[in-house]
C-alpha positions in Angstrom: 109.2 82.3 72.8 108.2 79.8 75.4 105.4 79.4 78.0 106.7 78.3 81.4 106.2 79.4 85.0 107.8 82.8 85.8 107.7 84.7 89.1 108.7 88.4 89.0 109.3 90.3 92.2 109.2 94.0 93.0 111.9 94.9 95.6 111.1 97.7 98.1 108.2 96.5 100.4 108.1 93.1 98.7 111.5 91.5 99.2 113.6 94.2 100.9 113.2 96.9 103.5 115.4 99.8 102.5 113.4 102.4 104.3 116.2 103.6 106.6 118.5 104.1 103.6 115.9 105.8 101.5 114.7 108.2 104.2 118.3 109.1 105.3 119.2 109.7 101.6 116.2 112.0 101.1 117.0 113.9 104.3 120.6 114.3 103.1 119.6 115.4 99.6 117.2 118.1 100.9 119.9 119.3 103.3 122.6 119.4 100.7 120.3 121.4 98.3 119.2 123.8 101.0 115.6 122.7 100.8 113.1 122.1 103.6 112.9 118.3 104.3 109.4 116.9 104.6 108.4 114.4 107.4 109.7 110.9 107.0 106.1 109.5 106.6 105.6 111.6 103.5 108.7 110.1 102.0 107.8 106.5 102.8 104.3 107.0 101.4 105.9 107.5 98.0 108.4 104.7 98.0 108.0 102.7 94.8 107.8 105.7 92.5 110.8 107.0 90.5 113.0 109.5 92.4 112.0 112.3 90.1 108.4 111.7 90.8 109.0 111.5 94.6 111.0 114.7 94.8 108.4 116.5 92.7 105.5 115.3 94.9 107.5 116.4 97.9 107.6 120.0 96.6 110.8 120.3 94.8 110.6 122.7 91.8 110.9 121.2 88.4 114.2 123.1 87.7 115.9 121.6 90.7 114.7 118.0 90.5 117.9 116.6 88.9 120.0 118.4 91.6 118.1 116.7 94.4 118.2 113.3 92.7 122.0 113.5 92.2 122.5 114.4 95.9 120.2 111.5 96.9 122.1 109.0 94.7 125.5 110.2 96.0 124.5 109.4 99.6 122.4 106.4 98.9 125.2 104.4 97.3 127.2 104.9 100.6 124.4 103.4 102.8 122.3 101.2 100.6 123.8 97.8 101.6 124.4 98.6 105.3 120.8 99.9 105.8 118.8 97.5 103.7 117.6 94.1 104.9 115.4 91.3 103.7 111.8 91.4 104.8 110.5 88.5 106.9 110.0 85.4 104.7 111.6 87.0 101.7 114.4 84.5 101.4 112.0 81.7 101.8 109.7 83.2 99.2 112.5 83.3 96.6 113.5 79.7 97.5 109.9 78.6 97.2 109.5 80.3 93.8 112.8 78.9 92.5 111.4 75.4 93.1 108.8 75.7 90.3 109.5 78.8 88.2 112.2 81.0 86.7 112.6 84.2 88.5 113.2 87.9 87.8 113.1 91.3 89.5 111.1 94.3 88.2 111.8 97.5 90.1 111.7 101.3 89.8 115.0 101.4 91.6 118.2 101.9 89.6 119.2 98.4 88.4 122.9 98.7 89.2 122.1 99.6 92.9 119.5 96.8 93.0 122.0 94.2 91.8 124.6 95.3 94.5 121.9 95.1 97.2 120.7 91.7 96.2 124.2 90.3 95.9 125.0 91.7 99.4 121.8 90.0 100.7 122.8 86.7 99.1 119.9 86.2 96.7 120.9 87.7 93.4 121.9 84.3 91.9 118.2 83.2 92.0 117.2 85.7 89.4 117.7 85.4 85.6 116.8 89.0 84.9 116.7 92.3 86.7 114.8 95.2 85.1 115.5 98.5 86.7 114.6 102.2 86.2 117.2 102.7 83.5 116.2 99.7 81.4 112.8 101.0 80.2 111.2 104.2 78.8 108.0 103.7 80.8 108.2 102.6 84.4 105.4 100.9 86.4 102.4 101.1 86.3 103.1 100.9 82.5 103.4 97.2 81.4 106.8 97.8 79.7 108.9 96.7 82.7 107.1 93.4 83.0 107.1 92.8 79.3 110.8 93.6 79.1 111.6 91.0 81.8 109.6 88.4 79.9 111.4 89.2 76.7 114.8 88.9 78.3 113.9 85.5 79.8 112.4 84.4 76.5 108.8 83.8 77.8 105.4 84.9 76.6 102.8 86.4 79.0 100.4 83.8 80.4 98.4 82.8 83.5 101.6 81.0 84.6 103.5 84.3 84.9 103.1 86.1 88.3 104.1 89.5 89.4 104.6 89.9 93.2 104.4 93.4 94.5 103.3 95.7 97.3 101.7 98.6 95.3 98.9 99.3 92.9 101.6 100.2 90.4 102.9 96.6 90.5 99.3 95.3 90.0 98.5 97.6 87.1 101.8 96.8 85.4 101.1 93.1 85.6 97.5 93.5 84.4 98.7 95.6 81.5 101.2 92.9 80.5 98.5 90.2 80.8 100.2 88.3 83.7 98.8 87.4 87.2 99.4 90.1 89.9 99.9 88.9 93.4 99.7 91.8 95.9 101.4 91.8 99.3 100.7 93.9 102.3 104.3 93.8 103.6 105.1 97.2 102.0 104.0 100.8 101.7 100.5 100.7 100.4 97.3 100.2 102.5 95.4 96.9 101.9 92.3 98.9 101.2 94.0 100.6 98.2 95.4 97.3 97.0 91.9 95.8 97.0 90.8 98.4 94.5 93.1 96.7 91.9 94.1 93.2 93.0 92.1 90.0 93.2 94.8 88.2 95.2 96.3 89.7 98.3 98.7 88.1 100.8 100.5 89.1 104.0 103.9 88.5 102.5 105.8 87.2 99.5 106.1 83.6 100.7 102.3 83.2 100.9 102.0 84.7 97.4 104.6 82.2 96.1 102.9 79.3 97.7 99.7 80.4 96.0 101.5 80.6 92.7 102.9 77.1 93.1 99.5 75.7 93.7 98.1 77.5 90.6 100.9 76.1 88.5 100.7 72.5 89.8 96.9 72.5 89.4 97.2 73.7 85.8 95.6 77.1 86.5 
């Protein structure tokens, strides 16, 4: 195992905005299953969690969770690419990071969907590894997704490994894996909440990657 600079990225709220696709897919799932659809802001407040968790917190009974998730996925795959876009400065962030580090994606989204979206947006080729929901037993905030990404790249955890994300789950996963979390406020969690967990907070992923570059070039 080697020790070299790595930048891992979350997706929703960090690099991409898939809010329209997610909200529409939740609305469709609730409608198809004959359930009362919650307000859109309640859905967006949970983005970043696994679908089972989101539906449970939105009031779906345990015995009907899989039904709702299946309906969501059926619709989501039809709108994911058309209704997902890169966040401002996301492409520049990836290009910046690629100039000094090896890159990966760590997300609670299904990996196969994530790959299609990133290919559609023209940035998948920058990433050596993509760890999605189906690739781990324990999702974020557990450290397993970050550690899985490092294992696949062939790198050990160090101060030169960074995890860029927009939620406390990203930060906690990074800390548990003994890598440096870089929180961004471009997503779904309030800055005040991020400050409870993260020492480094930025407006967007590009600023986070510029900070990471300076840390690497200065030797820490």
